[in-house]
All heavy atoms as an XYZ file, in Angstrom:
955
protein
N     104.092    265.556    116.322
C     104.902    264.724    117.101
C     104.094    263.660    117.806
O     104.601    262.606    118.089
C     105.580    265.607    118.140
C     106.870    265.046    118.472
S     107.674    266.276    119.382
C     109.068    265.573    119.671
N     102.882    263.953    118.024
C     101.984    263.003    118.637
C     101.767    261.838    117.715
O     101.548    260.733    118.161
C     100.657    263.685    118.975
N     101.809    262.084    116.403
C     101.639    261.004    115.437
C     102.851    260.079    115.438
O     102.727    258.889    115.195
C     101.451    261.577    114.023
C     100.093    262.235    113.863
O      99.215    261.899    114.684
O      99.947    263.025    112.943
N     104.018    260.606    115.692
C     105.226    259.790    115.652
C     105.284    258.838    116.847
O     105.801    257.741    116.722
C     106.459    260.684    115.638
C     106.670    261.324    114.311
C     108.029    261.923    114.241
C     108.249    262.447    112.835
N     109.571    262.898    112.636
N     104.751    259.263    117.991
C     104.785    258.384    119.155
C     104.008    257.109    118.910
O     104.525    256.033    119.188
C     104.215    259.115    120.383
C     105.282    259.754    121.196
C     104.713    260.327    122.461
O     103.923    259.647    123.138
O     105.080    261.454    122.762
N     102.798    257.117    118.380
C     102.099    255.858    118.125
C     102.830    255.027    117.085
O     102.860    253.809    117.162
C     100.733    256.267    117.648
C     100.524    257.638    118.151
C     101.893    258.249    118.257
N     103.457    255.649    116.074
C     104.183    254.883    115.060
C     105.392    254.199    115.690
O     105.677    253.044    115.401
C     104.650    255.801    113.934
C     103.570    256.204    112.994
C     104.092    257.108    111.892
O     105.298    257.047    111.575
O     103.275    257.836    111.354
N     106.130    254.936    116.546
C     107.287    254.372    117.218
C     106.805    253.265    118.149
O     107.403    252.195    118.231
C     108.055    255.456    117.999
C     109.109    254.848    118.909
C     108.664    256.448    117.044
N     105.672    253.532    118.813
C     105.117    252.537    119.719
C     104.677    251.302    118.943
O     104.940    250.180    119.367
C     103.928    253.161    120.488
C     103.356    252.231    121.507
N     104.063    251.833    122.618
C     102.146    251.618    121.583
C     103.312    251.015    123.332
N     102.142    250.883    122.714
N     104.017    251.511    117.785
C     103.586    250.388    116.938
C     104.800    249.643    116.393
O     104.810    248.414    116.334
C     102.716    250.887    115.783
C     101.341    251.328    116.244
O     100.947    250.921    117.362
O     100.689    252.049    115.495
N     105.803    250.396    115.978
C     107.011    249.760    115.442
C     107.712    248.963    116.542
O     108.182    247.851    116.307
C     107.946    250.839    114.892
C     109.085    250.292    114.079
C     109.917    251.413    113.476
O     109.359    252.330    112.870
O     111.154    251.311    113.633
N     107.778    249.531    117.739
C     108.379    248.839    118.873
C     107.568    247.593    119.210
O     108.135    246.517    119.453
C     108.452    249.775    120.084
C     109.059    249.173    121.352
C     110.493    248.741    121.122
C     108.965    250.165    122.490
N     106.265    247.691    119.190
C     105.386    246.551    119.483
C     105.576    245.464    118.430
O     105.656    244.263    118.754
C     103.933    246.995    119.558
N     105.661    245.872    117.165
C     105.873    244.900    116.085
C     107.236    244.223    116.235
O     107.363    243.006    116.048
C     105.775    245.589    114.723
C     104.371    245.911    114.296
C     104.347    246.628    112.954
O     105.307    246.462    112.151
O     103.378    247.346    112.719
N     108.265    245.011    116.567
C     109.600    244.455    116.737
C     109.634    243.483    117.914
O     110.211    242.385    117.816
C     110.627    245.559    116.976
O     110.768    246.352    115.832
N     108.987    243.870    119.002
C     108.928    242.971    120.144
C     108.119    241.723    119.823
O     108.487    240.613    120.206
C     108.330    243.692    121.361
C     109.237    244.711    122.036
C     108.476    245.459    123.129
C     110.454    244.037    122.609
N     107.033    241.913    119.105
C     106.211    240.774    118.688
C     107.031    239.844    117.800
O     107.024    238.613    117.982
C     104.957    241.269    117.971
C     103.994    240.134    117.703
O     103.963    239.148    118.433
N     103.203    240.269    116.657
N     107.781    240.402    116.861
C     108.644    239.595    115.978
C     109.727    238.889    116.796
O     110.023    237.720    116.577
C     109.251    240.499    114.894
C     110.179    239.757    113.966
C     109.672    238.899    112.991
C     111.563    239.911    114.072
C     110.522    238.211    112.148
C     112.417    239.221    113.234
C     111.889    238.369    112.270
O     112.726    237.693    111.440
N     110.300    239.621    117.756
C     111.336    239.048    118.607
C     110.792    237.854    119.393
O     111.392    236.781    119.416
C     111.888    240.105    119.568
C     112.860    239.587    120.634
C     114.183    239.180    119.999
C     113.059    240.633    121.712
N     109.645    238.050    120.034
C     109.069    236.962    120.832
C     108.608    235.800    119.959
O     108.741    234.641    120.334
C     107.922    237.487    121.713
C     108.395    238.327    122.852
C     107.864    239.593    123.079
C     109.402    237.880    123.704
C     108.305    240.368    124.127
C     109.849    238.647    124.760
C     109.301    239.909    124.963
N     108.100    236.078    118.783
C     107.691    235.013    117.854
C     108.915    234.228    117.401
O     108.904    232.991    117.369
C     106.952    235.613    116.637
O     105.842    236.369    117.101
C     106.470    234.540    115.700
N     109.973    234.939    117.066
C     111.212    234.275    116.636
C     111.806    233.469    117.781
O     112.253    232.323    117.592
C     112.225    235.303    116.152
O     111.743    235.989    115.031
N     111.815    234.064    118.976
C     112.328    233.370    120.147
C     111.498    232.135    120.441
O     112.034    231.055    120.751
C     112.341    234.321    121.352
C     112.974    233.783    122.632
C     114.434    233.430    122.406
C     112.820    234.801    123.751
N     110.192    232.253    120.328
C     109.296    231.112    120.536
C     109.573    230.015    119.518
O     109.619    228.824    119.858
C     107.845    231.587    120.445
O     106.967    230.493    120.458
N     109.765    230.410    118.268
C     110.082    229.429    117.222
C     111.414    228.741    117.500
O     111.550    227.525    117.328
C     110.147    230.097    115.849
O     108.890    230.548    115.460
N     112.390    229.528    117.953
C     113.695    228.963    118.243
C     113.605    227.966    119.403
O     114.136    226.853    119.329
C     114.690    230.071    118.594
C     116.105    229.555    118.826
S     117.228    230.814    119.391
C     116.801    230.894    121.111
N     112.913    228.354    120.477
C     112.771    227.464    121.626
C     111.997    226.210    121.222
O     112.354    225.096    121.608
C     112.076    228.206    122.796
C     111.673    227.240    123.892
C     112.985    229.298    123.348
N     110.947    226.392    120.421
C     110.154    225.250    119.945
C     111.033    224.310    119.115
O     110.968    223.085    119.275
C     108.973    225.744    119.128
C     108.045    224.660    118.679
C     106.867    225.219    117.904
C     105.975    224.108    117.424
N     104.842    224.615    116.638
N     111.870    224.863    118.252
C     112.770    224.042    117.429
C     113.783    223.304    118.299
O     114.063    222.117    118.071
C     113.512    224.910    116.414
O     112.608    225.490    115.519
N     114.335    224.003    119.290
C     115.281    223.373    120.203
C     114.616    222.231    120.962
O     115.184    221.141    121.108
C     115.839    224.401    121.194
C     116.842    225.359    120.603
C     118.164    224.706    120.291
O     118.595    223.798    121.032
O     118.773    225.095    119.277
N     113.403    222.473    121.447
C     112.684    221.430    122.177
C     112.335    220.259    121.264
O     112.408    219.100    121.678
C     111.415    222.005    122.820
C     111.652    222.959    123.990
C     110.327    223.557    124.459
C     112.346    222.257    125.135
N     111.984    220.548    120.022
C     111.680    219.475    119.067
C     112.930    218.654    118.778
O     112.896    217.426    118.719
C     111.108    220.064    117.764
C     110.652    219.020    116.770
C     109.516    218.168    117.300
O     108.570    218.684    117.880
N     109.602    216.872    117.097
N     114.077    219.350    118.630
C     115.346    218.644    118.414
C     115.691    217.760    119.600
O     116.091    216.596    119.433
N     115.530    218.289    120.796
C     115.797    217.508    122.006
C     114.856    216.317    122.089
O     115.263    215.203    122.427
C     115.656    218.398    123.251
O     116.553    219.509    123.138
C     115.958    217.625    124.521
N     113.606    216.558    121.760
C     112.617    215.468    121.770
C     113.002    214.383    120.768
O     112.922    213.182    121.073
C     111.238    216.024    121.449
O     110.288    214.994    121.354
N     113.433    214.795    119.577
C     113.847    213.820    118.562
C     115.065    213.024    119.024
O     115.150    211.812    118.820
C     114.148    214.519    117.239
C     112.916    215.042    116.558
O     111.795    214.632    116.865
N     113.090    215.979    115.639
N     116.006    213.712    119.664
C     117.198    213.021    120.178
C     116.801    212.004    121.245
O     117.299    210.879    121.273
C     118.215    214.039    120.723
C     118.843    214.812    119.569
C     119.293    213.355    121.554
C     119.708    215.977    120.002
N     115.882    212.400    122.125
C     115.441    211.484    123.178
C     114.702    210.278    122.598
O     114.859    209.159    123.079
C     114.566    212.223    124.188
C     115.317    213.229    125.075
C     114.336    214.007    125.940
C     116.359    212.543    125.918
N     113.906    210.495    121.561
C     113.214    209.371    120.912
C     114.232    208.425    120.273
O     114.092    207.206    120.367
C     112.236    209.888    119.852
C     110.984    210.484    120.427
C     110.067    210.992    119.337
C     108.851    211.679    119.928
N     107.978    212.225    118.878
N     115.243    208.992    119.625
C     116.295    208.170    119.025
C     117.034    207.388    120.102
O     117.293    206.191    119.952
C     117.268    209.050    118.243
C     118.473    208.341    117.633
C     118.028    207.323    116.590
C     119.431    209.351    117.025
N     117.353    208.047    121.204
C     118.035    207.388    122.309
C     117.194    206.259    122.881
O     117.704    205.178    123.189
C     118.370    208.413    123.393
C     119.191    207.921    124.577
C     120.536    207.390    124.105
C     119.380    209.037    125.580
N     115.889    206.483    122.983
C     114.997    205.430    123.476
C     115.002    204.225    122.534
O     115.086    203.072    122.978
C     113.570    205.987    123.612
C     112.578    204.967    124.128
C     111.157    205.513    124.182
O     110.872    206.547    123.556
O     110.343    204.871    124.856
N     114.937    204.483    121.243
C     114.969    203.383    120.265
C     116.294    202.628    120.346
O     116.318    201.402    120.276
C     114.748    203.923    118.848
C     113.334    204.366    118.586
C     113.189    204.918    117.178
C     111.771    205.431    116.942
N     111.617    206.009    115.603
N     117.387    203.378    120.501
C     118.699    202.734    120.607
C     118.772    201.880    121.872
O     119.295    200.763    121.840
C     119.810    203.784    120.606
C     120.007    204.467    119.276
S     121.094    205.904    119.326
C     122.619    205.193    119.884
N     118.247    202.393    122.980
C     118.247    201.632    124.231
C     117.437    200.352    124.093
O     117.844    199.291    124.586
C     117.690    202.483    125.375
C     118.705    203.457    125.920
O     119.896    203.290    125.729
N     118.234    204.491    126.581
N     116.291    200.439    123.427
C     115.469    199.242    123.230
C     116.195    198.214    122.371
O     116.159    197.014    122.652
C     114.122    199.619    122.592
C     113.168    200.402    123.484
C     111.941    200.858    122.682
C     112.742    199.584    124.685
N     116.865    198.689    121.341
C     117.613    197.789    120.458
C     118.753    197.106    121.217
O     118.959    195.895    121.104
C     118.153    198.575    119.258
C     118.877    197.742    118.250
C     117.940    196.809    117.534
C     118.694    196.049    116.461
N     117.900    195.006    115.880
N     119.496    197.889    121.995
C     120.611    197.330    122.769
C     120.085    196.352    123.818
O     120.673    195.279    124.029
C     121.437    198.465    123.421
C     122.407    197.922    124.449
C     122.191    199.237    122.348
N     118.973    196.706    124.467
C     118.393    195.804    125.468
C     117.981    194.484    124.820
O     118.200    193.406    125.383
C     117.187    196.461    126.133
N     117.421    194.558    123.624
C     117.034    193.340    122.908
C     118.252    192.502    122.557
O     118.255    191.284    122.708
C     116.289    193.743    121.626
C     115.763    192.586    120.814
C     115.045    193.075    119.561
O     114.223    193.996    119.669
O     115.329    192.525    118.480
N     119.325    193.176    122.131
C     120.548    192.461    121.770
C     121.181    191.811    123.008
O     121.627    190.676    122.955
C     121.533    193.431    121.125
C     122.617    192.746    120.327
C     123.379    193.722    119.462
O     122.748    194.516    118.743
O     124.613    193.675    119.518
N     121.216    192.548    124.122
C     121.774    191.985    125.344
C     120.932    190.836    125.865
O     121.457    189.907    126.468
C     121.942    193.056    126.423
C     123.203    193.863    126.266
C     123.159    195.246    126.199
C     124.433    193.243    126.162
C     124.311    195.985    126.043
C     125.594    193.970    126.003
C     125.532    195.346    125.944
O     126.680    196.066    125.796
N     119.623    190.884    125.639
C     118.767    189.770    126.028
C     119.193    188.525    125.264
O     119.280    187.436    125.818
C     117.300    190.086    125.760
C     116.365    188.989    126.198
C     114.925    189.331    125.831
C     113.973    188.249    126.259
N     114.148    186.993    125.577
N     119.505    188.705    123.976
C     120.006    187.590    123.181
C     121.317    187.061    123.720
O     121.540    185.858    123.778
N     122.199    187.963    124.156
C     123.463    187.532    124.750
C     123.202    186.751    126.026
O     123.913    185.789    126.327
C     124.362    188.732    125.053
C     124.959    189.396    123.840
C     125.306    190.737    123.874
C     125.174    188.694    122.663
C     125.857    191.357    122.768
C     125.723    189.300    121.553
C     126.063    190.640    121.610
N     122.227    187.183    126.794
C     121.880    186.467    128.022
C     121.420    185.058    127.724
O     121.772    184.108    128.421
N     120.615    184.918    126.660
C     120.152    183.583    126.266
C     121.333    182.713    125.846
O     121.405    181.536    126.201
C     119.135    183.688    125.119
C     117.836    184.358    125.553
O     117.592    184.434    126.775
O     117.077    184.803    124.674
N     122.264    183.297    125.096
C     123.450    182.548    124.664
C     124.282    182.143    125.880
O     124.735    180.997    125.994
C     124.294    183.387    123.678
C     125.650    182.758    123.447
C     123.563    183.553    122.359
N     124.472    183.077    126.808
C     125.266    182.780    128.007
C     124.603    181.678    128.832
O     125.272    180.792    129.352
C     125.445    184.043    128.847
N     123.297    181.726    128.919
C     122.569    180.691    129.662
C     122.754    179.333    128.990
O     122.980    178.322    129.654
C     121.087    181.056    129.741
O     120.365    180.057    130.393
N     122.673    179.311    127.661
C     122.889    178.069    126.920
C     124.302    177.547    127.111
O     124.515    176.342    127.271
N     125.279    178.449    127.117
C     126.668    178.040    127.324
C     126.865    177.481    128.726
O     127.618    176.521    128.920
C     127.609    179.223    127.105
C     127.826    179.634    125.653
C     128.667    180.892    125.588
C     128.469    178.525    124.853
N     126.195    178.077    129.705
C     126.311    177.590    131.080
C     125.797    176.151    131.169
O     126.442    175.286    131.766
C     125.519    178.490    132.028
C     125.654    178.107    133.487
C     124.797    178.985    134.396
N     123.420    179.060    133.993
C     122.496    178.135    134.268
N     122.826    177.056    134.944
N     121.259    178.277    133.876
N     124.664    175.880    130.531
C     124.111    174.520    130.538
C     125.076    173.568    129.837
O     125.336    172.455    130.314
C     122.724    174.505    129.853
C     122.249    173.089    129.605
C     121.709    175.276    130.693
N     125.655    174.009    128.718
C     126.592    173.179    127.963
C     127.821    172.848    128.807
O     128.289    171.703    128.825
C     126.989    173.907    126.673
C     127.960    173.147    125.814
C     127.581    171.993    125.159
C     129.260    173.598    125.666
C     128.481    171.286    124.369
C     130.168    172.914    124.880
C     129.768    171.761    124.238
N     128.345    173.853    129.525
C     129.522    173.634    130.372
C     129.193    172.654    131.492
O     130.004    171.778    131.834
C     130.041    174.977    130.935
C     131.032    174.778    132.055
C     130.661    175.799    129.820
N     128.007    172.771    132.074
C     127.618    171.830    133.131
C     127.535    170.407    132.579
O     127.966    169.457    133.241
C     126.273    172.248    133.738
C     126.369    173.462    134.634
C     125.016    173.908    135.161
O     124.013    173.175    134.958
O     124.952    174.987    135.763
N     126.996    170.255    131.374
C     126.938    168.925    130.753
C     128.339    168.382    130.518
O     128.606    167.198    130.756
C     126.164    168.993    129.439
C     124.680    169.228    129.609
C     123.970    169.441    128.277
O     124.606    169.644    127.241
N     122.651    169.404    128.307
N     129.247    169.241    130.050
C     130.630    168.800    129.835
C     131.290    168.387    131.152
O     132.034    167.409    131.192
C     131.447    169.912    129.166
C     131.197    170.135    127.686
C     132.030    171.311    127.188
C     131.493    168.898    126.867
N     131.015    169.136    132.218
C     131.581    168.768    133.519
C     131.065    167.405    133.959
O     131.834    166.592    134.487
C     131.215    169.822    134.573
C     132.040    171.067    134.504
C     131.664    172.025    135.624
C     132.456    173.304    135.542
N     132.048    174.255    136.594
N     129.776    167.163    133.759
C     129.220    165.865    134.133
C     129.869    164.745    133.318
O     130.225    163.697    133.859
C     127.700    165.843    133.930
C     126.978    166.708    134.936
O     127.493    166.970    136.009
N     125.787    167.150    134.601
N     130.022    164.969    132.022
C     130.650    163.953    131.177
C     132.098    163.745    131.578
O     132.588    162.620    131.621
C     130.559    164.359    129.707
C     129.162    164.245    129.145
C     129.103    164.660    127.694
C     127.682    164.580    127.169
N     127.586    165.039    125.784
N     132.802    164.831    131.859
C     134.203    164.697    132.239
C     134.314    164.002    133.588
O     135.247    163.256    133.824
C     134.868    166.067    132.248
O     135.279    166.460    133.500
N     133.345    164.220    134.475
C     133.335    163.515    135.756
C     133.183    162.023    135.555
O     133.789    161.222    136.281
N     132.390    161.624    134.571
C     132.232    160.201    134.256
C     133.537    159.611    133.734
O     133.812    158.431    133.944
C     131.124    159.994    133.229
C     129.757    160.368    133.779
O     129.550    160.393    134.988
N     128.820    160.676    132.905
N     134.335    160.418    133.060
C     135.602    159.930    132.515
C     136.684    159.820    133.576
O     137.664    159.105    133.386
C     136.090    160.832    131.373
C     135.330    160.643    130.097
C     134.639    161.697    129.518
C     135.307    159.414    129.467
C     133.943    161.516    128.344
C     134.615    159.236    128.291
C     133.921    160.294    127.724
N     136.528    160.509    134.687
C     137.551    160.459    135.739
C     137.781    159.027    136.224
O     138.918    158.617    136.449
C     137.158    161.354    136.921
C     137.320    162.826    136.611
O     138.019    163.153    135.627
O     136.740    163.654    137.347
N     136.707    158.285    136.354
C     136.830    156.888    136.784
C     137.653    156.093    135.773
O     138.548    155.331    136.146
C     135.438    156.266    136.923
C     135.456    154.810    137.334
C     134.041    154.223    137.360
O     133.074    154.983    137.500
O     133.945    152.996    137.220
N     137.388    156.320    134.492
C     138.127    155.602    133.446
C     139.582    156.047    133.407
O     140.486    155.224    133.187
C     137.473    155.803    132.084
C     136.074    155.241    132.022
C     134.988    156.073    131.784
C     135.839    153.891    132.224
C     133.705    155.564    131.741
C     134.557    153.367    132.186
C     133.494    154.208    131.945
O     132.223    153.706    131.906
N     139.828    157.316    133.635
C     141.207    157.819    133.645
C     141.978    157.177    134.790
O     143.140    156.781    134.631
C     141.211    159.363    133.755
C     142.616    159.889    134.041
C     140.660    159.998    132.488
N     141.342    157.021    135.938
C     142.001    156.363    137.072
C     142.302    154.906    136.750
O     143.382    154.395    137.078
C     141.122    156.466    138.320
C     141.027    157.868    138.883
C     140.018    157.971    140.020
O     139.304    157.017    140.316
N     139.952    159.138    140.648
N     141.361    154.248    136.073
C     141.595    152.852    135.678
C     142.753    152.766    134.687
O     143.603    151.871    134.790
C     140.331    152.254    135.063
C     139.219    152.021    136.058
C     137.950    151.512    135.392
O     137.892    151.317    134.181
N     136.922    151.297    136.200
N     142.820    153.680    133.756
C     143.912    153.690    132.773
C     145.238    153.928    133.480
O     146.242    153.281    133.166
C     143.649    154.755    131.679
C     142.492    154.310    130.795
C     144.907    155.020    130.857
C     141.999    155.374    129.827
N     145.262    154.846    134.437
C     146.495    155.100    135.195
C     146.938    153.846    135.961
O     148.131    153.525    136.001
C     146.302    156.266    136.169
C     146.220    157.614    135.467
O     146.655    157.698    134.298
O     145.716    158.576    136.088
N     145.973    153.127    136.554
C     146.300    151.890    137.282
C     146.856    150.849    136.323
O     147.843    150.160    136.637
C     145.065    151.355    137.998
N     146.239    150.711    135.157
C     146.722    149.749    134.148
C     148.122    150.130    133.694
O     148.996    149.264    133.548
C     145.747    149.682    132.956
C     144.435    149.024    133.390
C     146.361    148.943    131.781
C     143.319    149.125    132.358
N     148.356    151.423    133.492
C     149.683    151.873    133.076
C     150.729    151.531    134.138
O     151.839    151.080    133.815
C     149.650    153.389    132.825
C     150.969    153.941    132.331
C     150.923    155.440    132.088
O     149.923    156.091    132.463
O     151.907    155.953    131.541
N     150.375    151.694    135.409
C     151.285    151.348    136.500
C     151.578    149.849    136.485
O     152.732    149.434    136.641
C     150.679    151.765    137.844
C     151.547    151.440    139.041
C     152.869    152.182    139.029
O     152.965    153.306    138.549
N     153.902    151.539    139.538
N     150.543    149.042    136.270
C     150.730    147.584    136.219
C     151.615    147.199    135.045
O     152.479    146.326    135.169
C     149.379    146.884    136.120
C     148.559    146.950    137.391
C     147.171    146.350    137.208
O     146.777    145.993    136.100
N     146.434    146.248    138.307
N     151.414    147.834    133.902
C     152.242    147.536    132.725
C     153.696    147.867    133.012
O     154.610    147.098    132.655
C     151.713    148.308    131.494
C     152.726    148.292    130.352
C     150.387    147.734    131.029
N     153.939    148.986    133.672
C     155.312    149.359    134.021
C     155.940    148.306    134.940
O     157.097    147.911    134.752
C     155.322    150.739    134.713
O     154.710    151.697    133.847
C     156.723    151.188    135.044
N     155.159    147.839    135.911
C     155.672    146.802    136.817
C     155.925    145.502    136.058
O     156.936    144.825    136.287
C     154.678    146.579    137.957
C     154.591    147.741    138.925
C     153.435    147.613    139.921
O     152.740    146.569    139.919
O     153.235    148.557    140.699
N     155.008    145.129    135.146
C     155.199    143.910    134.336
C     156.441    144.034    133.467
O     157.186    143.061    133.296
C     153.983    143.621    133.460
C     152.797    143.094    134.215
C     151.505    143.453    133.836
C     152.941    142.228    135.286
C     150.411    142.958    134.519
C     151.849    141.736    135.977
C     150.570    142.107    135.594
N     156.681    145.203    132.909
C     157.873    145.404    132.086
C     159.136    145.203    132.922
O     160.118    144.612    132.445
C     157.860    146.813    131.461
C     156.866    146.969    130.322
C     156.790    148.399    129.805
O     157.255    149.340    130.500
O     156.238    148.573    128.705
N     159.106    145.676    134.148
C     160.272    145.484    135.025
C     160.471    144.007    135.320
O     161.604    143.490    135.275
C     160.083    146.275    136.326
N     159.375    143.286    135.616
C     159.460    141.844    135.884
C     159.950    141.112    134.642
O     160.814    140.219    134.724
C     158.096    141.295    136.352
C     158.102    139.777    136.380
C     157.747    141.867    137.724
N     159.442    141.476    133.480
C     159.850    140.834    132.224
C     161.326    141.081    131.971
O     162.053    140.181    131.526
C     158.976    141.333    131.050
C     157.573    140.768    131.188
C     159.583    140.964    129.712
C     156.568    141.356    130.222
N     161.782    142.263    132.264
C     163.203    142.569    132.079
C     164.064    141.685    132.975
O     165.085    141.134    132.527
C     163.447    144.048    132.388
O     164.807    144.348    132.309
N     163.662    141.514    134.241
C     164.411    140.648    135.163
C     164.374    139.215    134.653
O     165.403    138.518    134.632
C     163.820    140.749    136.595
C     164.392    139.671    137.495
C     164.069    142.139    137.171
N     163.177    138.745    134.227
C     163.057    137.370    133.716
C     163.882    137.175    132.455
O     164.479    136.105    132.252
C     161.590    137.032    133.455
C     160.717    136.822    134.700
C     159.259    136.621    134.287
C     161.200    135.643    135.518
N     163.919    138.191    131.600
C     164.691    138.097    130.360
C     166.185    137.948    130.682
O     166.876    137.112    130.078
C     164.444    139.351    129.506
C     165.059    139.242    128.135
O     164.973    138.143    127.526
O     165.619    140.261    127.659
N     166.675    138.708    131.642
C     168.069    138.572    132.038
C     168.329    137.188    132.649
O     169.360    136.562    132.391
C     168.454    139.670    133.036
C     168.737    140.995    132.339
C     169.150    142.053    133.302
N     167.888    142.506    133.935
C     167.816    143.270    134.994
N     168.894    143.678    135.593
N     166.657    143.632    135.490
N     167.382    136.691    133.429
C     167.530    135.372    134.042
C     167.557    134.281    132.974
O     168.386    133.365    133.024
C     166.392    135.128    135.036
C     166.479    133.820    135.762
C     167.478    133.582    136.706
C     165.574    132.799    135.488
C     167.567    132.371    137.366
C     165.649    131.586    136.142
C     166.638    131.374    137.079
O     166.718    130.171    137.724
N     166.643    134.400    131.988
C     166.610    133.413    130.901
C     167.908    133.476    130.104
O     168.467    132.436    129.717
C     165.375    133.631    129.993
C     165.485    132.848    128.695
C     164.100    133.273    130.739
N     168.414    134.674    129.863
C     169.684    134.805    129.139
C     170.812    134.137    129.912
O     171.672    133.447    129.329
C     170.031    136.278    128.915
O     169.108    136.871    128.059
N     170.814    134.317    131.208
C     171.829    133.684    132.056
C     171.719    132.160    131.988
O     172.728    131.451    131.853
C     171.682    134.172    133.505
C     172.680    133.630    134.509
C     174.096    134.093    134.193
C     172.273    134.028    135.908
N     170.472    131.647    132.066
C     170.256    130.203    131.961
C     170.698    129.670    130.605
O     171.300    128.603    130.518
C     168.789    129.861    132.215
C     168.305    129.933    133.665
C     166.808    129.633    133.719
C     169.062    128.971    134.552
N     170.389    130.415    129.546
C     170.792    129.988    128.195
C     172.310    129.891    128.107
O     172.852    128.927    127.550
C     170.278    130.964    127.132
C     168.821    130.829    126.808
C     168.371    131.852    125.766
O     169.125    132.800    125.443
O     167.253    131.697    125.283
N     172.978    130.888    128.647
C     174.442    130.847    128.569
C     175.004    129.683    129.389
O     175.963    129.029    128.990
C     175.054    132.173    128.999
O     174.805    132.401    130.366
N     174.391    129.362    130.539
C     174.841    128.229    131.338
C     174.600    126.923    130.591
O     175.453    126.027    130.592
C     174.128    128.194    132.691
C     174.638    129.210    133.676
C     173.949    129.056    135.015
C     174.492    130.053    136.011
N     173.898    129.902    137.325
N     173.428    126.799    129.973
C     173.110    125.568    129.228
C     174.083    125.421    128.065
O     174.589    124.325    127.792
C     171.650    125.576    128.747
C     171.380    124.476    127.725
C     170.703    125.455    129.926
N     174.352    126.512    127.366
C     175.287    126.442    126.240
C     176.689    126.074    126.725
O     177.407    125.321    126.079
C     175.320    127.773    125.481
C     174.101    127.996    124.637
C     174.144    129.351    123.942
O     175.040    130.158    124.174
N     173.164    129.576    123.094
N     177.083    126.592    127.861
C     178.427    126.264    128.358
C     178.501    124.794    128.763
O     179.531    124.155    128.604
C     178.820    127.177    129.507
O     178.065    126.889    130.658
N     177.407    124.231    129.280
C     177.395    122.821    129.639
C     177.495    121.973    128.382
O     178.222    120.982    128.356
C     176.138    122.481    130.453
C     175.937    120.983    130.587
C     176.186    123.106    131.828
N     176.789    122.311    127.341
C     176.826    121.528    126.118
C     178.145    121.681    125.379
O     178.553    120.814    124.634
C     175.677    121.919    125.165
C     174.355    121.287    125.555
C     173.260    122.082    125.861
C     174.222    119.921    125.586
C     172.055    121.516    126.204
C     173.001    119.340    125.946
C     171.925    120.151    126.256
O     170.725    119.577    126.588
N     178.845    122.761    125.581
C     180.098    122.986    124.866
C     181.290    122.337    125.571
O     182.345    122.203    125.007
C     180.357    124.494    124.686
C     179.388    125.109    123.727
C     179.613    126.618    123.596
O     180.422    127.193    124.281
N     178.872    127.203    122.681
N     181.150    121.879    126.751
C     182.236    121.211    127.471
C     182.455    119.828    126.863
O     181.501    119.106    126.576
C     181.897    121.032    128.931
C     182.058    122.286    129.720
C     181.982    121.938    131.190
N     181.758    123.149    131.937
C     181.309    123.177    133.153
N     181.004    122.062    133.778
N     181.176    124.293    133.779
N     183.647    119.497    126.752
C     183.902    118.143    126.245
C     183.562    117.108    127.330
O     183.696    117.396    128.513
C     185.377    118.130    125.929
C     185.947    119.358    126.542
C     184.833    120.266    126.892
N     183.076    115.977    126.933
C     182.742    114.962    127.942
C     184.013    114.472    128.646
O     185.036    114.318    128.029
C     182.110    113.838    127.154
C     182.189    114.226    125.721
C     182.755    115.578    125.632
N     183.957    114.098    129.878
C     185.144    113.684    130.633
C     185.565    112.280    130.300
O     185.104    111.417    129.828
C     184.754    113.772    132.061
C     183.319    114.070    132.139
C     182.863    114.375    130.769
């Protein structure tokens, strides 16, 4: 029976050794998987940061473009005001022309009536 105790003890030691080796391998694999995921996440973050940097450059370029358009449109405001003033003057001239046209028509009809009268 004394011989069986060392065998059971050796078998128990081997089983525990196998258990701890397997557990160590499992933990090592889990840590390696986590490490790989973190490396992938880091690469993805770098890629996204690079892409967003490009968006920032585009946005900055658009901001400059919009400012240039505002400056150009500001230069046109003066011309738009001049066009509005000219349009107002044209409207007033059209009203004056309409009054003059009616007056000329009235004069024409008076002249025609004078010429159509028989001499006395």
